C-alpha positions, 0 to 999 in steps of 0.5 A: 537172321534167325536170332529173333525167331529163336528168342520168340520160340524160346519164350513160347517153349516151342522146341519144334520151332527152334529146331526148325531154325537150325540146319539138319546137321547143326550144332548147339553149344550150351553155356554149360558146355553141353553140346547138341548135334542135329535138329532132333538132338537140339529139340530133345536137349531143349525139351530136357532143359525145359522139364528141369531148371529152365522150365519157367525161363524167358530169354532176351537178347541184343544183337551187337554185330552182324558180318556177312562173309559171303552171300550165303554165310553170316555170323551174328554176335550178341548178348543174352539174358536168361530170366526166371532161372531158379536154383535152390529156390533163388531166382537168377538171371544169367547173362552171356554172349552168343555167336550164331553162324548162319548159312543161307539155304533156299533163300532162308538164313539157317543156323549152322552153329550156335554157341552160348557162353555165360559171363563169369 
């Protein structure tokens, strides 16, 4: 699945690599509720975030469940932690859950929708 590739690319701040993991019409729902649609929208959202408060962050994750719904559709659920977030000079490491919906295209699993939710 594409989750490991996304985390690796995030930690290298490689928006192009992350966008390439998504289908052209994919949707990314950020923990803040912001939504990015399409590869180019996702790429731009990441670049905008990395130029601000997410600039020095790294991402870690744990996959908790993978369900292959049919040969070409799968859902991956897990947990994430965002390290190095600085808010008003204080470092925080928010955690939350993620759900990635995948579709297989030309033998490759691609993300059709990624939803991230922050713990309360």
